[in-house]
Each structure stands twice: as structure tokens, then as C-alpha cells.
LUMFITOR-291428 format. One line per 2 residues: number of its first residue (from 1); their letters; for each residue x, y, z of N, C-alpha, C. Coordinates in pm, whole numbers. Each point is the difference from the previous one (the first is absolute). Example, Ala and Ser with C-alpha at 12.3 -4.5 7.8 and 13.67 -1.06 7.14 Angstrom:
2
1) AS) 1319:-569:780:-89:119:0:90:120:0 | -35:105:-72:82:119:6:-77:109:73
END
This chain:
263
1) ML) -2112:12916:12628:-129:33:-61:-78:96:90 | -1:-27:133:-72:85:94:60:140:4
3) RR) 134:8:-6:66:131:0:-40:78:-124 | -6:-68:-115:-37:69:-124:-143:50:7
5) LA) -92:-81:53:-139:42:13:-13:117:96 | 81:-3:105:-4:108:98:45:131:-62
7) LV) 105:-7:-85:47:121:-66:-105:54:-95 | -63:-88:-77:-103:44:-94:-114:68:76
9) AL) -37:-58:115:-107:61:81:42:137:51 | 127:12:40:51:128:48:-6:105:-110
11) LA) 43:-38:-119:-1:93:-111:-143:36:-40 | -91:-95:12:-139:24:-39:-70:94:96
13) AG) 57:17:119:-68:78:103:-16:147:-39 | 89:48:-89:-13:140:-37:27:23:-146
15) CA) -98:-12:-85:23:11:-144:-99:93:-68 | -54:97:75:-109:81:-55:47:101:-103
17) HA) 114:68:27:39:109:-88:147:-13:-37 | 28:2:-131:136:-18:-47:92:111:45
19) EE) -53:122:17:86:113:30:47:0:145 | -56:-85:84:38:-5:140:102:-110:23
21) DR) 89:25:98:102:-99:35:-62:-103:94 | -55:-107:-58:-69:-100:81:94:-104:59
23) YP) 120:-14:-55:91:-107:44:138:58:34 | 9:84:102:129:65:30:109:-99:41
25) QV) -39:-122:36:98:-99:41:72:-63:-117 | -46:25:-122:54:-68:-118:137:53:-40
27) AD) 14:133:-17:123:58:-53:0:150:23 | 115:63:-25:5:147:7:-94:61:-102
29) AY) -13:-65:-115:-94:44:-104:-43:-123:-78 | -126:-1:-41:-50:-115:-77:-117:44:-87
31) LV) -33:-86:-95:-110:26:-93:-47:-132:-55 | -131:-15:-15:-58:-122:-56:-99:37:-110
33) KR) 17:-57:-118:-92:21:-111:-54:-134:-49 | -126:1:-43:-59:-118:-64:-51:42:-137
35) DG) 56:-61:-103:-35:36:-138:10:151:-23 | 104:60:55:26:141:-22:-75:94:92
37) RL) -91:-52:82:-79:84:91:60:-4:140 | 21:117:57:59:8:132:-96:-54:106
39) LW) 51:-93:80:-79:-54:111:40:67:132 | 127:-12:35:48:52:128:139:60:-19
41) AG) 31:100:81:131:62:-6:32:67:132 | 127:6:31:47:72:118:127:75:-33
43) RA) -5:131:14:115:88:-26:60:-27:-138 | -87:-25:-97:45:-42:-133:74:109:-76
45) GE) -11:125:44:72:108:-66:129:39:69 | 34:-70:109:120:35:76:125:-41:-75
47) RL) 98:90:-5:125:-28:-70:93:-83:88 | 35:-118:-50:80:-95:75:101:-67:-94
49) PP) 108:-55:55:97:-71:-86:-63:-127:-57 | 17:-25:-130:-66:-114:-64:82:-127:-7
51) AS) 127:6:41:89:-117:-15:-6:-51:-144 | 3:-131:-19:8:-56:-135:-130:9:-79
53) LA) -105:56:59:-118:27:-81:34:99:-111 | 110:75:18:47:90:-105:38:-76:-126
55) KM) 33:-127:14:37:-80:-117:-117:-16:-98 | -123:23:45:-112:-5:-93:17:107:-108
57) MT) 51:117:37:22:105:-99:115:-38:-93 | 106:-55:55:111:-46:-84:-51:-103:-101
59) AL) -77:-96:48:-54:-103:-88:-93:61:-106 | -81:98:40:-93:62:-94:76:66:-114
61) LV) 105:73:31:78:67:-105:65:-101:-93 | 50:-109:56:61:-105:-82:-105:-64:-91
63) LE) -116:-29:54:-107:-62:-78:-50:94:-108 | -9:126:30:-49:96:-100:100:18:-114
65) RG) 126:-21:28:98:5:-108:-10:-124:-89 | -31:-113:60:-7:-124:-78:137:-64:-14
67) EP) 21:-74:-105:128:-67:-31:43:-97:110 | -85:-93:42:38:-92:107:116:-92:-36
69) ER) 21:-26:-127:108:-90:-41:132:73:-21 | -1:130:15:123:76:-21:105:-39:104
71) VI) 123:-16:-46:111:-36:88:74:127:40 | 22:16:130:70:119:49:123:-41:79
73) AV) 98:89:1:120:-21:81:-25:58:139 | 27:-77:100:-25:41:138:94:114:39
75) SD) -56:104:60:77:119:37:90:-27:120 | 101:86:16:90:-11:115:-73:27:130
77) GV) -110:75:-8:-73:38:121:-55:-116:80 | -19:-116:-63:-58:-113:73:92:-47:113
79) AS) 128:27:-14:95:-44:103:-22:71:133 | -59:117:-4:-22:77:122:-137:-24:62
81) ET) -83:-79:-67:-134:-25:53:4:-87:125 | -85:34:96:-9:-73:126:-138:-63:13
83) GT) -24:-68:110:-129:-63:22:-15:-126:-84 | -122:-30:-39:-27:-119:-79:65:12:-138
85) RL) 79:-100:-36:72:3:-127:-11:-136:-68 | 11:2:-132:2:-123:-76:140:-57:-7
87) GI) 98:86:-19:139:-44:-11:58:24:-138 | -63:86:-80:55:31:-131:122:89:15
89) RP) 84:0:-104:128:71:7:11:105:-110 | 72:107:27:21:103:-103:61:-61:-126
91) GE) -51:43:-114:53:-48:-126:-71:-122:-55 | -71:-75:84:-75:-115:-49:-113:47:-91
93) KW) -44:-90:-88:-110:34:-90:-123:-82:36 | -111:73:16:-126:-62:40:-113:54:-87
95) RV) -101:-82:-17:-120:45:-69:-87:84:95 | -66:98:-56:-86:87:79:-105:-82:75
97) RD) -60:-97:-67:-108:-78:63:48:-74:124 | 125:-48:0:51:-73:116:31:95:115
99) LL) 54:116:-32:25:100:105:-131:50:59 | -100:14:-86:-132:43:48:-61:-106:92
101) AA) 15:-126:-36:-51:-108:85:65:4:138 | 130:19:4:70:6:127:-42:122:81
103) TV) -32:110:-68:-44:123:67:-139:-15:60 | -92:-59:-76:-139:-12:44:-18:-113:100
105) IR) 59:-115:-28:-25:-119:82:91:-4:123 | 130:17:-21:98:-9:108:24:134:67
107) SA) -39:111:-66:27:135:46:151:24:11 | 73:-52:-97:146:9:-1:45:141:-37
109) ND) 75:63:89:43:137:-23:104:12:-111 | 84:-101:-16:99:9:-107:-65:-13:-137
111) AC) -100:-85:-13:-73:-13:-127:-76:129:-31 | -62:57:103:-72:127:-15:94:111:-45
113) RA) 116:6:63:99:105:-34:49:-16:-143 | 22:-123:-43:45:-25:-137:-103:51:-100
115) LA) -128:-24:26:-106:49:-89:-5:152:-1 | 9:60:119:-9:146:10:117:68:-71
117) DD) 120:-52:19:117:61:-62:-1:-18:-151 | -57:-109:-47:-9:-21:-144:-102:95:-63
119) LG) -118:8:60:-106:82:-58:28:149:15 | 55:39:115:24:142:26:140:47:-35
121) RT) 89:-96:-27:142:28:-26:74:38:128 | -64:74:87:53:25:134:-115:-18:99
123) TQ) 34:-31:124:-103:-17:102:-78:130:19 | 70:113:0:-65:128:19:-102:28:-110
125) HF) 36:-29:-123:-92:25:-109:-119:-95:7 | 23:-122:41:-112:-93:13:-97:48:106
127) VE) 52:51:111:-86:55:105:-84:116:-56 | 59:80:-86:-76:107:-64:-114:-58:-83
129) LM) 27:-109:-71:-105:-66:-78:-111:-53:91 | 39:-54:115:-99:-49:97:-91:114:45
131) NR) 59:113:31:-79:113:51:-86:63:-109 | 48:0:-123:-84:47:-111:-123:-89:-18
133) RA) 22:-130:9:-112:-94:-16:-97:14:118 | 54:21:119:-85:22:118:-87:124:-19
135) LA) 59:104:-57:-75:123:-26:-110:-25:-102 | 31:-79:-103:-99:-31:-104:-115:-81:57
137) LD) 27:-81:102:-103:-82:64:-71:77:112 | 39:125:21:-60:86:103:24:-56:140
139) LR) 121:-53:22:37:-50:132:54:118:81 | -90:73:62:35:128:62:78:-14:129
141) DT) -6:-116:62:71:-21:126:114:-99:-17 | 61:1:-118:108:-93:-30:120:74:-57
143) RF) 116:-36:49:125:47:-58:102:-112:11 | 67:-27:-110:100:-107:-2:140:59:6
145) AD) 90:-71:67:140:39:7:91:-120:-23 | -58:-120:0:77:-122:-21:-86:-100:-77
147) PC) 52:-60:-106:-82:-90:-83:-47:-126:71 | 74:-41:103:-27:-131:61:-63:7:138
149) GH) -19:122:53:-74:13:125:83:16:125 | 131:19:-13:81:25:120:-49:127:70
151) DH) 12:2:131:-42:116:76:78:124:-44 | -72:109:-19:60:127:-41:-92:111:50
153) KL) 58:105:52:-81:107:58:-91:68:-102 | 34:-13:-129:-81:63:-104:-93:-98:-70
155) QY) -9:-120:53:-87:-100:-64:-119:-32:90 | -120:12:-56:-120:-29:76:-115:-28:-96
157) SS) -104:-61:54:-123:-22:-75:-113:-15:101 | -119:-30:-49:-116:-17:87:-74:-126:-42
159) AH) -83:-52:87:-79:-118:-34:-90:29:-121 | -55:120:-4:-86:38:-112:78:-2:-131
161) DL) 118:63:-1:80:6:-122:50:-138:-41 | 38:-81:96:50:-133:-32:-110:-90:-56
163) AR) -124:22:45:-111:-73:-59:-20:42:-145 | 13:131:-27:-13:49:-138:112:-56:-86
165) LA) 123:-3:52:113:-57:-73:-23:-148:-26 | -50:-71:100:-29:-143:-16:-102:-23:-110
167) EE) -102:83:-4:-103:-15:-103:58:22:-140 | 98:87:-10:63:23:-131:87:-119:-40
169) VM) 78:-51:94:87:-113:-34:-81:-127:-24 | -118:-8:60:-89:-115:-21:-51:-8:-144
171) RH) 11:108:-72:-43:1:-139:95:-80:-90 | 113:-38:54:100:-75:-76:-6:-148:39
173) PE) -50:-85:-86:-12:-143:30:133:-63:42 | 111:49:-56:130:-59:33:33:22:147
175) YL) -37:116:54:26:24:142:-80:-98:85 | -126:-17:-31:-85:-92:76:50:-143:-11
177) RL) 47:-37:-118:51:-135:-20:120:-26:90 | 86:99:14:117:-13:87:-39:2:147
179) AE) -85:94:36:-34:22:141:-67:-121:64 | -70:-82:-79:-71:-114:58:82:-128:1
181) KA) 125:6:-44:88:-118:3:50:-25:141 | -12:-122:48:53:-33:132:151:-17:-4
183) RA) 51:-43:-113:144:-24:-16:38:22:-145 | 121:48:-22:44:26:-136:148:-30:-14
185) AV) 44:-15:-124:141:-22:-32:37:91:-116 | 119:57:6:50:87:-106:144:-38:-32
187) SS) 44:34:-122:137:-29:-42:56:119:-76 | 130:17:8:67:104:-76:-14:-29:-149
189) AD) 24:101:-82:-21:-14:-144:86:-109:-61 | 118:-23:56:88:-105:-52:-26:-135:65
191) GK) -93:-4:96:-36:-126:65:100:-50:102 | 102:78:30:105:-48:90:-37:13:148
193) RS) -93:92:31:-38:18:140:-152:-3:11 | -47:-74:101:-144:-14:20:-32:17:148
195) FE) -123:47:25:-46:17:137:-145:-46:10 | -34:-58:112:-138:-34:33:-37:74:127
197) FD) -124:44:11:-40:76:118:-150:-11:22 | -39:19:127:-141:-3:38:-56:141:0
199) NT) -131:9:-12:-69:128:7:5:53:144 | 27:128:14:2:60:134:-141:16:58
201) NA) -101:-17:-85:-140:14:44:-49:-133:55 | -18:-7:132:-41:-125:66:-144:-40:-33
203) LI) -78:88:-60:-137:-33:-36:-6:-89:-125 | 101:12:-86:1:-76:-125:12:-150:28
205) GR) -97:-75:-54:-1:-143:21:-61:-43:132 | -37:98:83:-57:-31:131:-139:60:19
207) YP) -19:121:-51:-131:64:11:-75:-21:-131 | -121:-58:5:-75:-28:-124:-25:126:-82
209) GA) 44:-4:-125:-23:112:-90:108:106:0 | 104:-16:83:105:102:7:74:12:-133
211) IG) 20:124:-45:71:27:-125:132:73:25 | 6:84:96:120:81:25:-36:112:98
213) LK) 59:116:-2:77:53:-111:146:29:39 | 24:52:122:136:37:38:13:10:150
215) TG) 117:-44:47:34:12:142:110:104:16 | 20:44:124:108:93:28:35:0:147
217) HT) 127:25:28:43:14:140:132:77:6 | 4:100:86:124:66:40:-15:34:148
219) DL) 110:40:61:-6:36:142:-95:118:23 | 1:96:-91:-83:119:18:-146:-27:-40
221) AG) -20:-73:-107:-136:-23:-52:-74:-111:74 | 72:-90:62:-64:-117:60:-46:-97:-107
223) NC) -96:-85:33:-53:-97:-96:-113:64:-82 | 16:-3:-131:-98:59:-91:-50:-105:-97
225) LV) -119:24:-53:-59:-99:-90:-106:63:-90 | 4:-39:-126:-112:21:-91:-46:-139:-40
227) AL) -118:-40:46:-52:-134:-25:-119:6:-94 | -1:-90:-96:-111:-12:-95:-46:-144:-2
229) AE) -131:-19:9:-57:-135:-9:-128:6:-81 | -34:-110:-65:-121:-5:-82:-74:-131:24
231) RD) -132:12:16:-87:-116:16:-130:26:-76 | -38:-95:-81:-128:9:-74:-13:132:-74
233) GV) 111:47:-57:-5:123:-77:6:127:81 | 8:-11:132:9:117:88:144:19:45
235) RV) 51:121:-16:138:29:40:3:91:122 | 86:-35:94:19:80:121:146:44:6
237) LV) 20:128:24:133:58:11:19:55:141 | 109:-38:64:32:46:135:138:65:-1
239) VM) 11:118:59:128:68:16:23:23:149 | 118:-36:50:34:24:139:143:53:10
241) LN) 18:108:76:131:58:25:32:-11:148 | 117:-55:30:40:-32:137:-108:-81:69
243) AR) -27:-116:-56:-103:-89:51:43:-62:133 | -95:-7:93:30:-58:132:31:-150:-10
245) NR) -85:-69:-72:18:-144:-24:-44:-23:-144 | 95:15:-90:-30:12:-142:-89:-112:-54
247) WW) 36:-124:19:-75:-110:-63:-132:-26:73 | 2:7:129:-120:-22:80:-109:101:-36
249) HA) 35:126:-3:-99:103:-32:-36:4:-148 | 94:-35:-86:-33:-7:-143:-108:-103:-26
251) VG) 14:-117:63:-101:-105:-15:-136:48:52 | 1:65:115:-125:48:58:-70:104:-88
253) LL) 78:94:-54:-58:103:-85:-52:-59:-130 | 75:-91:-59:-45:-65:-123:-128:-80:24
255) DR) -2:-78:107:-119:-80:31:-122:89:19 | 19:108:75:-113:90:28:-49:66:-128
257) AF) 92:39:-87:-38:66:-124:-75:-94:-94 | 43:-124:-8:-72:-97:-83:-137:-28:57
259) AA) -10:-9:133:-129:-26:63:-96:116:-19 | 53:120:-10:-85:120:-10:-73:9:-131
261) RA) 38:-75:-101:-66:12:-130:-145:-46:3 | -33:-81:101:-137:-48:10:-89:96:80
263) Q) 60:103:58:-74:92:86:-68:111:-81
END
């Protein structure tokens, strides 16, 4: 408790102007919004690897298409996916909604790849769809090269752009419903294979009002986070890229932002 209060006091020490980097110890880049209004930011326009925060765009495209009950055949590409995986196999049939749940909650790269290959027909074409949508959202410091967030020299985003992307995906109640689940279970369309998994977001079920939205980690990107929490009708959005201490600083920024509403 004392450590948490100390962090809140540290963050409160410099909160006068949002355009200034008041908390350089937090992350390589960060941004904090309360009810859509920018509170604080540091290097929010810097282009950095987004890790699995890129999955927000994949999820957005899937949600915008609709058809959550549609059954798809898993592509061969899932066999080559590395990192966090659900364990699905090429040729299996899964519902879109279950693959989306695994992508959002577990950040499963094989589930993400299955969705991308189905919607785009090829990974390359899906990446083109991602970049077209980014252009439509005016994400000027974002370029996608991989649907699931693997490190790639041509893939980057910024805290500012990721906050804008988060605000767009937040418009979909289904995404929020998934993102705030502490644990979920999914099954293949034939019911023969099932998986249970925990949310990668440590704030869910632990931080009062936490809703989501997405975690990410790669060797190049470090620990990344888009955190959303709501209390008494007030929503706070935090974006951090290469966070020094992801959960510790997320809690401090959220606490400070909620406290600032009375100022």
C-alpha cells in the first residue's frame, strides 16, 4: 500500500502540461487520456515496435466484418507461428468468435493468424487491409507488416496512434466483453478440442474498474500495454511502449488519472 501511494505521489509531482514528458521513468513512450482528453504524454509520436498491440487492428477488422458464428478452416500458416499459442492445428474448424477470444484474451498467435488468413486469404493481403484501415483512421505513425505483432523492421506504431486505434476498437462492445474476462474457454466447432486460458492482462480482476484492452511483448518491443479502466462513469486509457515496470506504472498512472478528475 505504501509503495502504491509513493508511486501516485511521484506521478502527481509533475502533471501540469500534457505535452511535456513528465514521467520519463514509465516507458519509452506513453500516453494517458481521461474521457478522451489528453492528460499526460511522453514521446507519444515516436515510432516504436508495438508487439501484440497490433492485434487490436486484427481484431478490429474481424469485428467490422461481423459473422462471429461463422466456422472457418484453420490455415496451414498456424503451424509456423511462434510465441504464445493456443494449440490449434491446420485444417481444424473453429468459430470466428472463439478464435477472436483467444486472440484478445490469451494473445494467441496461432488464433490470430487463423483469423488473418481467413479474412485476407493470404497474410500479405491481410496486412494490406490493416494498413488501409490505419490510413482511414489517420494513423500517420503506424505501419503493419505482421497481423499478430511479431517484430519486423517494417512494423511500427506510436502511443498516439495506438490510443486512437484503441478508441476505435472500444466502439465494439464484443471487444470490451472479451478484454475484461479474467479467464475464458473455447472449443472447436465439432467440440472435440477445448482450451481454457487466463487473460494476459494482470490488471483484470485485480485493479478496480479494469476493462482491458491489450498486452504485448517481444524482445525488440519490450513490455507494452494498452490499459482501460472505468469508475463512476469516468474512463481512463493508458498506453505504454517498452514499459519499465508495466503493471506497477500502469496502476500509478490510472490512479493519478482518476484522482485528477476532482482537480
